[in-house]
C-alpha positions in Angstrom: -0.1 0.0 -0.1 2.8 2.1 0.7 4.6 1.7 -2.4 1.4 2.9 -4.3 1.3 6.2 -2.7 4.2 7.6 -5.0 1.7 8.7 -7.4 -0.6 10.8 -4.9 -0.1 14.3 -6.0 -1.7 16.2 -2.7 1.6 15.8 -0.4 -0.7 16.5 3.0 -3.0 13.6 1.9 -0.1 11.3 0.9 1.7 12.2 4.5 -1.5 11.4 6.3 -2.4 8.2 4.8 1.5 7.0 5.2 1.2 7.6 8.6 -2.1 5.6 8.9 -0.7 2.8 7.2 2.4 2.7 8.9 0.6 2.8 12.2 -1.9 0.2 11.4 -2.3 -2.5 14.1 -2.7 -5.2 11.8 -4.6 -6.3 8.9 -8.1 -5.4 10.3 -6.9 -1.6 10.3 -5.2 -1.8 7.0 -8.5 -3.4 5.6 -10.4 -0.6 6.9 -8.0 2.1 5.0 -8.2 0.4 1.6 -11.4 2.9 0.8 -9.2 6.0 1.7 -6.0 4.7 0.1 -8.0 4.0 -3.4 -9.6 7.6 -3.1 -6.0 8.9 -2.7 -4.8 7.0 -5.6 -7.9 7.8 -8.0 -7.3 11.7 -9.0 -4.0 10.8 -10.5 -4.2 7.1 -11.7 -7.9 7.1 -12.4 -10.4 5.2 -11.0 -10.0 2.2 -12.9 -6.4 1.8 -12.2 -7.0 2.8 -8.5 -9.6 -0.3 -8.5 -7.2 -2.5 -9.9 -4.6 -1.5 -7.0 -7.3 -2.3 -4.6 -8.0 -5.7 -6.2 -4.1 -6.4 -6.2 -4.0 -5.7 -2.4 -7.3 -7.2 -1.6 -6.2 -10.7 -2.3 -3.6 -10.5 0.5 -6.0 -10.1 3.2 -7.4 -13.6 2.2 -7.8 -15.7 5.1 -6.8 -13.0 7.6 -10.1 -11.5 8.2 -13.3 -12.4 9.9 -15.3 -13.7 6.9 -18.7 -12.2 7.7 -17.5 -8.9 8.7 -15.4 -8.0 5.8 -16.9 -10.0 2.9 -19.6 -7.7 1.6 -17.5 -4.4 2.4 -14.5 -5.7 0.7 -15.8 -7.7 -2.3 -18.6 -5.6 -3.3 -16.3 -2.7 -4.0 -14.3 -5.0 -6.5 -17.3 -7.1 -7.7 -21.2 -6.1 -7.3 -22.1 -9.6 -8.4 -20.0 -11.3 -5.5 -22.1 -13.1 -3.1 -22.4 -11.8 0.4 -20.7 -13.6 3.3 -17.7 -15.2 1.0 -14.1 -14.1 1.2 -12.6 -15.3 -1.8 -9.3 -17.1 -1.6 -6.2 -15.3 -2.8 -6.3 -17.8 -5.8 -9.9 -17.2 -6.8 -9.3 -13.4 -6.7 -5.9 -13.6 -8.8 -8.0 -15.6 -11.5 -10.4 -13.1 -11.5 -8.0 -10.5 -12.6 
């Protein structure tokens, strides 16, 4: 997530988000930052590429999060046809993209 911030034009936004990412207590906290991270990338990289970056990062959370709590909030951002209550495995998410 930090490596992708290089393209963020707003220096204050970059700094604030970098601090949040570095100080995240674990996967749950990083998962919660994905939306803010994608919004920071979108103005310079475009929404399509920002969504691809989110997809690239999201598969890394497979098996690390509570399935029910995070399935809908994470996967519906990437795929509106994803069934609720299902966290896809890393292999499945890679195959989709």
